[in-house]
TORPA-4810 file (N, C-alpha, C, O; in nm, 3 decimals):
<nodes>
NODE_1_6.948_10.419_11.170_7.057_10.327_11.189_7.118_10.294_11.052_7.046_10.269_10.956_X
NODE_2_7.250_10.294_11.044_7.319_10.272_10.918_7.330_10.122_10.889_7.368_10.043_10.975_X
NODE_3_7.297_10.088_10.767_7.307_9.948_10.725_7.454_9.911_10.707_7.528_9.982_10.638_X
NODE_4_7.495_9.801_10.768_7.634_9.756_10.757_7.661_9.703_10.617_7.581_9.627_10.562_X
NODE_5_7.774_9.745_10.560_7.811_9.699_10.427_7.880_9.564_10.436_7.950_9.536_10.534_X
NODE_6_7.862_9.480_10.334_7.928_9.349_10.337_8.079_9.364_10.324_8.127_9.459_10.263_X
NODE_7_8.153_9.271_10.381_8.298_9.272_10.370_8.338_9.250_10.225_8.277_9.171_10.154_X
NODE_8_8.440_9.321_10.182_8.487_9.309_10.044_8.607_9.215_10.039_8.678_9.197_10.138_X
NODE_9_8.628_9.157_9.924_8.735_9.060_9.907_8.863_9.130_9.862_8.864_9.206_9.765_X
NODE_10_8.972_9.104_9.934_9.103_9.153_9.895_9.156_9.062_9.785_9.145_8.940_9.794_X
NODE_11_9.213_9.121_9.682_9.268_9.043_9.572_9.415_9.011_9.598_9.493_9.101_9.628_X
NODE_12_9.452_8.885_9.589_9.592_8.846_9.607_9.676_8.898_9.490_9.790_8.941_9.509_X
NODE_13_9.619_8.894_9.371_9.685_8.950_9.253_9.591_9.058_9.199_9.484_9.029_9.145_X
NODE_14_9.634_9.182_9.213_9.553_9.298_9.177_9.593_9.345_9.037_9.709_9.382_9.016_X
NODE_15_9.501_9.345_8.940_9.537_9.378_8.802_9.547_9.527_8.768_9.554_9.561_8.650_X
NODE_16_9.549_9.615_8.867_9.558_9.759_8.836_9.688_9.787_8.762_9.795_9.744_8.804_X
NODE_17_9.676_9.859_8.653_9.796_9.896_8.577_9.869_10.012_8.642_9.809_10.093_8.714_X
NODE_18_9.998_10.019_8.617_10.079_10.130_8.666_10.025_10.262_8.610_10.027_10.364_8.679_X
NODE_19_9.978_10.260_8.487_9.923_10.381_8.424_9.804_10.434_8.503_9.795_10.555_8.527_X
NODE_20_9.712_10.346_8.545_9.596_10.390_8.624_9.641_10.450_8.757_9.587_10.552_8.801_X
NODE_21_9.738_10.386_8.822_9.786_10.440_8.950_9.854_10.576_8.930_9.839_10.665_9.014_X
NODE_22_9.928_10.593_8.821_9.994_10.720_8.796_9.891_10.829_8.765_9.909_10.945_8.804_X
NODE_23_9.784_10.793_8.695_9.674_10.889_8.671_9.613_10.930_8.804_9.590_11.048_8.829_X
NODE_24_9.588_10.831_8.890_9.535_10.861_9.023_9.628_10.956_9.099_9.583_11.058_9.151_X
NODE_25_9.757_10.922_9.105_9.853_11.005_9.178_9.860_11.146_9.118_9.866_11.244_9.192_X
NODE_26_9.859_11.156_8.985_9.868_11.286_8.919_9.750_11.375_8.957_9.770_11.490_8.995_X
NODE_27_9.627_11.323_8.947_9.510_11.405_8.979_9.506_11.442_9.127_9.470_11.555_9.162_X
NODE_28_9.542_11.349_9.215_9.547_11.383_9.358_9.655_11.486_9.385_9.634_11.579_9.464_X
NODE_29_9.770_11.471_9.320_9.880_11.567_9.337_9.837_11.706_9.288_9.862_11.806_9.356_X
NODE_30_9.774_11.712_9.172_9.730_11.841_9.119_9.626_11.907_9.209_9.626_12.028_9.227_X
NODE_31_9.537_11.825_9.266_9.437_11.878_9.360_9.506_11.936_9.483_9.475_12.048_9.526_X
NODE_32_9.600_11.862_9.540_9.673_11.909_9.659_9.754_12.033_9.625_9.757_12.128_9.703_X
NODE_33_9.818_12.033_9.510_9.897_12.149_9.466_9.808_12.273_9.452_9.848_12.382_9.493_X
NODE_34_9.689_12.257_9.393_9.596_12.370_9.379_9.557_12.424_9.517_9.553_12.545_9.538_X
NODE_35_9.529_12.333_9.611_9.497_12.376_9.747_9.613_12.455_9.808_9.592_12.559_9.870_X
NODE_36_9.734_12.405_9.790_9.851_12.473_9.849_9.876_12.609_9.785_9.917_12.703_9.854_X
NODE_37_9.852_12.621_9.655_9.867_12.752_9.588_9.763_12.850_9.644_9.796_12.964_9.675_X
NODE_38_9.638_12.805_9.657_9.534_12.892_9.715_9.566_12.927_9.861_9.545_13.041_9.904_X
NODE_39_9.617_12.831_9.935_9.657_12.856_10.074_9.768_12.961_10.080_9.764_13.052_10.163_X
NODE_40_9.867_12.949_9.992_9.976_13.046_9.987_9.924_13.185_9.952_9.958_13.283_10.019_X
NODE_41_9.842_13.194_9.848_9.790_13.325_9.806_9.702_13.387_9.915_9.711_13.507_9.942_X
NODE_42_9.616_13.306_9.977_9.532_13.356_10.086_9.614_13.401_10.205_9.585_13.505_10.266_X
NODE_43_9.717_13.324_10.239_9.804_13.360_10.351_9.878_13.490_10.323_9.885_13.578_10.409_X
NODE_44_9.932_13.501_10.202_10.005_13.624_10.168_9.913_13.745_10.172_9.954_13.852_10.218_X
NODE_45_9.790_13.730_10.126_9.694_13.839_10.130_9.666_13.880_10.275_9.666_13.999_10.307_X
NODE_46_9.642_13.783_10.360_9.616_13.811_10.503_9.738_13.877_10.567_9.725_13.975_10.640_X
NODE_47_9.858_13.823_10.539_9.980_13.881_10.597_10.000_14.025_10.552_10.035_14.111_10.634_X
NODE_48_9.977_14.053_10.424_9.999_14.188_10.373_9.894_14.286_10.425_9.927_14.400_10.458_X
NODE_49_9.769_14.242_10.434_9.662_14.331_10.479_9.669_14.357_10.630_9.659_14.471_10.674_X
NODE_50_9.686_14.251_10.707_9.677_14.265_10.853_9.810_14.280_10.925_9.814_14.329_11.038_X
NODE_51_9.920_14.240_10.862_10.049_14.242_10.932_10.155_14.322_10.860_10.269_14.328_10.907_X
NODE_52_10.124_14.384_10.746_10.222_14.459_10.666_10.342_14.374_10.627_10.454_14.424_10.624_X
NODE_53_10.321_14.249_10.598_10.428_14.157_10.560_10.417_14.028_10.638_10.331_14.013_10.726_X
NODE_54_10.503_13.937_10.606_10.501_13.807_10.672_10.562_13.820_10.812_10.677_13.862_10.826_X
NODE_55_10.484_13.785_10.914_10.539_13.793_11.050_10.647_13.687_11.073_10.653_13.587_11.002_X
NODE_56_10.730_13.711_11.173_10.830_13.610_11.209_10.765_13.509_11.302_10.692_13.545_11.394_X
NODE_57_10.793_13.383_11.277_10.740_13.275_11.357_10.854_13.200_11.424_10.965_13.193_11.371_X
NODE_58_10.825_13.145_11.540_10.921_13.054_11.603_10.913_12.921_11.529_10.823_12.900_11.448_X
NODE_59_11.005_12.832_11.558_11.002_12.701_11.493_10.873_12.626_11.527_10.810_12.568_11.440_X
NODE_60_10.836_12.628_11.654_10.716_12.553_11.694_10.591_12.614_11.631_10.499_12.541_11.593_X
NODE_61_10.585_12.747_11.620_10.472_12.811_11.553_10.467_12.770_11.406_10.359_12.743_11.352_X
NODE_62_10.582_12.766_11.342_10.588_12.724_11.201_10.543_12.579_11.185_10.469_12.546_11.092_X
NODE_63_10.589_12.492_11.276_10.550_12.351_11.269_10.398_12.337_11.280_10.335_12.268_11.199_X
NODE_64_10.340_12.403_11.380_10.193_12.393_11.399_10.116_12.457_11.285_10.015_12.403_11.240_X
NODE_65_10.164_12.571_11.237_10.097_12.641_11.127_10.090_12.552_11.002_9.985_12.540_10.939_X
NODE_66_10.201_12.492_10.968_10.205_12.405_10.850_10.116_12.283_10.871_10.043_12.243_10.781_X
NODE_67_10.122_12.223_10.990_10.039_12.105_11.016_9.891_12.138_11.005_9.816_12.068_10.938_X
NODE_68_9.847_12.247_11.072_9.704_12.277_11.077_9.648_12.338_10.949_9.527_12.333_10.927_X
NODE_69_9.734_12.395_10.864_9.683_12.455_10.740_9.702_12.369_10.617_9.632_12.388_10.517_X
NODE_70_9.795_12.274_10.621_9.817_12.192_10.501_9.798_12.043_10.527_9.711_11.981_10.466_X
NODE_71_9.877_11.985_10.615_9.873_11.839_10.632_9.740_11.792_10.689_9.679_11.700_10.636_X
NODE_72_9.694_11.854_10.796_9.569_11.810_10.859_9.447_11.826_10.768_9.371_11.730_10.754_X
NODE_73_9.425_11.941_10.706_9.306_11.953_10.620_9.306_11.854_10.502_9.203_11.796_10.470_X
NODE_74_9.421_11.835_10.440_9.429_11.741_10.328_9.406_11.598_10.377_9.334_11.522_10.312_X
NODE_75_9.467_11.563_10.489_9.448_11.428_10.543_9.302_11.405_10.579_9.247_11.299_10.547_X
NODE_76_9.238_11.502_10.643_9.097_11.488_10.679_9.008_11.477_10.555_8.912_11.400_10.554_X
NODE_77_9.039_11.554_10.451_8.962_11.545_10.327_8.975_11.406_10.265_8.875_11.348_10.221_X
NODE_78_9.096_11.353_10.261_9.116_11.221_10.203_9.053_11.112_10.290_9.005_11.012_10.237_X
NODE_79_9.052_11.130_10.421_8.981_11.036_10.509_8.833_11.036_10.473_8.772_10.930_10.457_X
NODE_80_8.775_11.155_10.459_8.634_11.167_10.422_8.606_11.104_10.286_8.512_11.025_10.271_X
NODE_81_8.688_11.139_10.185_8.666_11.087_10.051_8.678_10.935_10.046_8.598_10.867_9.982_X
NODE_82_8.779_10.882_10.114_8.796_10.737_10.116_8.677_10.669_10.183_8.628_10.568_10.135_X
NODE_83_8.631_10.726_10.294_8.522_10.662_10.368_8.386_10.683_10.299_8.310_10.588_10.282_X
NODE_84_8.357_10.806_10.261_8.224_10.839_10.208_8.210_10.809_10.059_8.101_10.773_10.013_X
NODE_85_8.317_10.822_9.984_8.310_10.809_9.838_8.391_10.692_9.783_8.398_10.673_9.662_X
NODE_86_8.451_10.614_9.871_8.537_10.500_9.832_8.657_10.542_9.748_8.702_10.468_9.660_X
NODE_87_8.707_10.661_9.776_8.830_10.702_9.709_8.836_10.850_9.679_8.736_10.922_9.683_X
NODE_88_8.956_10.893_9.650_8.986_11.033_9.621_8.944_11.072_9.480_8.894_10.989_9.404_X
NODE_89_8.965_11.201_9.447_8.937_11.250_9.312_9.020_11.173_9.210_8.971_11.138_9.102_X
NODE_90_9.146_11.148_9.244_9.234_11.076_9.153_9.185_10.935_9.126_9.190_10.888_9.012_X
NODE_91_9.138_10.868_9.230_9.085_10.733_9.210_8.963_10.737_9.118_8.951_10.654_9.028_X
NODE_92_8.874_10.833_9.139_8.756_10.845_9.054_8.796_10.868_8.908_8.741_10.806_8.818_X
NODE_93_8.893_10.957_8.885_8.938_10.987_8.748_9.002_10.866_8.681_8.990_10.847_8.560_X
NODE_94_9.071_10.783_8.762_9.142_10.667_8.707_9.055_10.542_8.700_9.101_10.437_8.654_X
NODE_95_8.929_10.552_8.746_8.841_10.436_8.744_8.874_10.335_8.853_8.861_10.214_8.833_X
NODE_96_8.918_10.386_8.967_8.956_10.301_9.080_8.865_10.327_9.198_8.795_10.429_9.203_X
NODE_97_8.866_10.236_9.293_8.788_10.252_9.416_8.867_10.191_9.531_8.951_10.103_9.511_X
NODE_98_8.839_10.239_9.650_8.900_10.184_9.770_8.799_10.088_9.833_8.683_10.123_9.854_X
NODE_99_8.845_9.969_9.863_8.758_9.873_9.931_8.816_9.844_10.069_8.937_9.851_10.091_X
NODE_100_8.728_9.810_10.159_8.762_9.784_10.299_8.725_9.640_10.333_8.624_9.589_10.285_X
NODE_101_8.807_9.577_10.414_8.766_9.449_10.468_8.647_9.473_10.562_8.549_9.399_10.561_X
NODE_102_8.659_9.579_10.644_8.547_9.626_10.725_8.552_9.779_10.720_8.647_9.841_10.769_X
NODE_103_8.450_9.839_10.661_8.451_9.983_10.638_8.424_10.059_10.767_8.315_10.054_10.823_X
NODE_104_8.529_10.130_10.814_8.518_10.214_10.932_8.595_10.344_10.907_8.686_10.349_10.824_X
NODE_105_8.557_10.446_10.981_8.632_10.572_10.975_8.773_10.549_11.027_8.869_10.608_10.977_X
NODE_106_8.786_10.462_11.127_8.918_10.432_11.183_9.012_10.375_11.076_9.129_10.411_11.071_X
NODE_107_8.961_10.285_10.992_9.043_10.228_10.885_9.088_10.338_10.789_9.204_10.340_10.746_X
NODE_108_8.998_10.428_10.754_9.032_10.539_10.665_9.134_10.632_10.731_9.226_10.682_10.665_X
NODE_109_9.118_10.655_10.861_9.213_10.738_10.937_9.352_10.675_10.937_9.451_10.745_10.913_X
NODE_110_9.359_10.546_10.963_9.489_10.478_10.965_9.555_10.484_10.828_9.673_10.519_10.816_X
NODE_111_9.479_10.451_10.725_9.534_10.448_10.589_9.591_10.584_10.549_9.702_10.593_10.498_X
NODE_112_9.514_10.689_10.572_9.557_10.822_10.528_9.662_10.883_10.619_9.744_10.962_10.572_X
NODE_113_9.663_10.849_10.746_9.770_10.895_10.835_9.904_10.840_10.789_10.004_10.912_10.785_X
NODE_114_9.906_10.712_10.754_10.029_10.651_10.704_10.066_10.712_10.568_10.183_10.742_10.543_X
NODE_115_9.967_10.730_10.482_9.992_10.783_10.347_10.052_10.923_10.351_10.140_10.955_10.271_X
NODE_116_10.005_11.007_10.443_10.054_11.145_10.447_10.164_11.167_10.550_10.212_11.279_10.565_X
NODE_117_10.205_11.062_10.621_10.314_11.075_10.718_10.446_11.122_10.654_10.514_11.205_10.713_X
NODE_118_10.484_11.072_10.535_10.608_11.125_10.475_10.603_11.275_10.451_10.703_11.344_10.468_X
NODE_119_10.487_11.326_10.412_10.470_11.469_10.388_10.492_11.546_10.519_10.562_11.647_10.521_X
NODE_120_10.431_11.497_10.628_10.448_11.564_10.757_10.594_11.557_10.804_10.648_11.657_10.849_X
NODE_121_10.656_11.440_10.792_10.797_11.428_10.832_10.887_11.519_10.748_10.981_11.578_10.800_X
NODE_122_10.856_11.529_10.620_10.933_11.619_10.533_10.920_11.764_10.575_11.019_11.838_10.578_X
NODE_123_10.797_11.805_10.608_10.778_11.942_10.659_10.856_11.963_10.787_10.924_12.064_10.804_X
NODE_124_10.846_11.867_10.878_10.915_11.881_11.007_11.065_11.894_10.987_11.130_11.978_11.051_X
NODE_125_11.122_11.811_10.899_11.266_11.817_10.874_11.307_11.948_10.809_11.409_12.006_10.846_X
NODE_126_11.230_11.993_10.712_11.263_12.118_10.642_11.250_12.238_10.735_11.340_12.323_10.739_X
NODE_127_11.140_12.246_10.808_11.121_12.359_10.899_11.228_12.360_11.007_11.287_12.464_11.036_X
NODE_128_11.254_12.243_11.066_11.360_12.237_11.169_11.494_12.278_11.107_11.575_12.345_11.172_X
NODE_129_11.517_12.236_10.982_11.641_12.271_10.916_11.660_12.421_10.899_11.772_12.471_10.914_X
NODE_130_11.553_12.494_10.868_11.563_12.639_10.854_11.602_12.706_10.985_11.671_12.808_10.985_X
NODE_131_11.559_12.649_11.095_11.588_12.708_11.226_11.717_12.656_11.287_11.766_12.713_11.385_X
NODE_132_11.774_12.549_11.233_11.893_12.489_11.294_12.010_12.477_11.197_12.108_12.408_11.227_X
NODE_133_12.001_12.543_11.083_12.102_12.531_10.978_12.121_12.386_10.937_12.232_12.341_10.912_X
NODE_134_12.009_12.313_10.929_12.003_12.175_10.883_12.098_12.084_10.962_12.194_12.028_10.910_X
NODE_135_12.065_12.074_11.090_12.141_11.987_11.179_12.105_11.840_11.155_12.030_11.807_11.063_X
NODE_136_12.160_11.753_11.238_12.140_11.608_11.222_11.992_11.570_11.228_11.947_11.487_11.149_X
NODE_137_11.916_11.629_11.322_11.774_11.595_11.335_11.697_11.628_11.208_11.614_11.549_11.163_X
NODE_138_11.723_11.745_11.149_11.652_11.782_11.027_11.686_11.687_10.913_11.600_11.653_10.832_X
NODE_139_11.810_11.646_10.906_11.852_11.554_10.801_11.789_11.416_10.823_11.745_11.353_10.728_X
NODE_140_11.786_11.370_10.948_11.724_11.240_10.980_11.575_11.242_10.944_11.526_11.147_10.882_X
NODE_141_11.504_11.348_10.982_11.361_11.358_10.949_11.339_11.358_10.798_11.247_11.293_10.748_X
NODE_142_11.424_11.430_10.727_11.411_11.437_10.580_11.439_11.303_10.516_11.371_11.263_10.421_X
NODE_143_11.540_11.233_10.565_11.572_11.100_10.512_11.459_11.002_10.543_11.420_10.924_10.457_X
NODE_144_11.407_11.006_10.666_11.294_10.919_10.701_11.173_10.945_10.612_11.107_10.852_10.567_X
NODE_145_11.145_11.073_10.587_11.032_11.110_10.499_11.052_11.051_10.361_10.959_10.993_10.303_X
NODE_146_11.171_11.065_10.308_11.200_11.015_10.173_11.192_10.862_10.168_11.132_10.806_10.077_X
NODE_147_11.253_10.796_10.266_11.251_10.649_10.269_11.109_10.595_10.281_11.073_10.498_10.215_X
NODE_148_11.028_10.658_10.367_10.891_10.612_10.384_10.810_10.635_10.256_10.731_10.549_10.217_X
NODE_149_10.829_10.749_10.192_10.758_10.777_10.066_10.797_10.676_9.959_10.712_10.625_9.886_X
NODE_150_10.926_10.646_9.949_10.973_10.548_9.850_10.918_10.410_9.883_10.877_10.336_9.793_X
NODE_151_10.916_10.373_10.011_10.861_10.244_10.053_10.714_10.232_10.013_10.672_10.130_9.957_X
NODE_152_10.635_10.335_10.043_10.492_10.332_10.009_10.472_10.320_9.858_10.389_10.241_9.812_X
NODE_153_10.547_10.396_9.782_10.536_10.390_9.636_10.581_10.254_9.584_10.515_10.196_9.498_X
NODE_154_10.692_10.202_9.635_10.743_10.072_9.590_10.643_9.961_9.622_10.621_9.872_9.540_X
NODE_155_10.582_9.967_9.739_10.482_9.866_9.775_10.364_9.872_9.678_10.313_9.768_9.634_X
NODE_156_10.320_9.993_9.646_10.207_10.012_9.555_10.239_9.958_9.416_10.151_9.903_9.349_X
NODE_157_10.361_9.973_9.372_10.399_9.933_9.238_10.438_9.784_9.231_10.398_9.714_9.138_X
NODE_158_10.515_9.737_9.328_10.576_9.605_9.314_10.505_9.491_9.386_10.526_9.375_9.350_X
NODE_159_10.423_9.519_9.484_10.349_9.410_9.550_10.242_9.358_9.455_10.180_9.436_9.383_X
NODE_160_10.220_9.230_9.454_10.118_9.171_9.366_9.978_9.220_9.400_9.894_9.234_9.312_X
NODE_161_9.954_9.247_9.529_9.821_9.294_9.569_9.809_9.447_9.563_9.701_9.502_9.588_X
NODE_162_9.919_9.515_9.531_9.924_9.662_9.514_9.890_9.740_9.642_9.846_9.854_9.634_X
NODE_163_9.909_9.679_9.758_9.876_9.743_9.885_10.003_9.801_9.949_10.106_9.735_9.953_X
NODE_164_9.994_9.925_9.998_10.105_9.985_10.070_10.084_9.965_10.221_9.984_9.906_10.262_X
NODE_165_10.176_10.014_10.299_10.173_9.993_10.444_10.041_10.039_10.505_9.985_9.970_10.591_X
NODE_166_9.990_10.154_10.463_9.862_10.203_10.514_9.748_10.108_10.484_9.661_10.086_10.568_X
NODE_167_9.748_10.052_10.363_9.645_9.954_10.327_9.655_9.828_10.413_9.553_9.776_10.458_X
NODE_168_9.775_9.782_10.437_9.793_9.661_10.518_9.743_9.684_10.660_9.674_9.598_10.717_X
NODE_169_9.776_9.799_10.719_9.734_9.829_10.856_9.584_9.853_10.866_9.522_9.820_10.966_X
NODE_170_9.526_9.912_10.762_9.382_9.946_10.764_9.295_9.837_10.703_9.172_9.846_10.708_X
NODE_171_9.356_9.735_10.646_9.282_9.626_10.580_9.199_9.682_10.464_9.078_9.658_10.454_X
NODE_172_9.266_9.758_10.377_9.204_9.817_10.259_9.283_9.778_10.135_9.394_9.727_10.144_X
NODE_173_9.223_9.804_10.019_9.291_9.779_9.893_9.227_9.866_9.784_9.105_9.880_9.779_X
NODE_174_9.310_9.922_9.699_9.262_9.995_9.582_9.239_9.893_9.472_9.328_9.814_9.441_X
NODE_175_9.120_9.896_9.412_9.087_9.804_9.304_9.023_9.882_9.190_8.983_9.997_9.207_X
NODE_176_9.016_9.818_9.075_8.948_9.879_8.961_8.798_9.876_8.988_8.746_9.781_9.046_X
NODE_177_8.730_9.981_8.946_8.584_9.979_8.957_8.530_9.866_8.871_8.578_9.841_8.761_X
NODE_178_8.430_9.799_8.923_8.371_9.689_8.848_8.428_9.553_8.885_8.369_9.451_8.850_X
NODE_179_8.542_9.549_8.957_8.597_9.419_9.000_8.516_9.364_9.116_8.547_9.256_9.167_X
</nodes>
């Protein structure tokens, strides 16, 4: 039986510096970018060996392929890291940790689903745009992705408690280690 962890205190005024958050974002971004480069190279190798080139996909096939090979694996990894390790690689490098009001997998799922939603919406808008010559729906999805990403970043930077929408919904907060 797992021992329940004590509830952690949310800070009304969170002293994390912008520099620490940017270090966190940079390392997480570089990790995701490395995964995407390996995914691209592996995919191209498979396509060239087994299909003699990149096969043609329908829009729905492209949407599912991108979701299941990029967005879902990265989101699941960050859910695991947040829950099991109290934060991502970037947080560890920046000396930060994720704290929970009540630590549950559900809280980690909510936080990371919100965090990676702009990425998914951006993919959906771009892929739909390629198949529709960038119609109104693709533009709306792309604008929503951008607005949500800006909102999350602005909340992280400008709120005194440094919590974004995902943190508010999941009852989590990024804090400095040792606080």
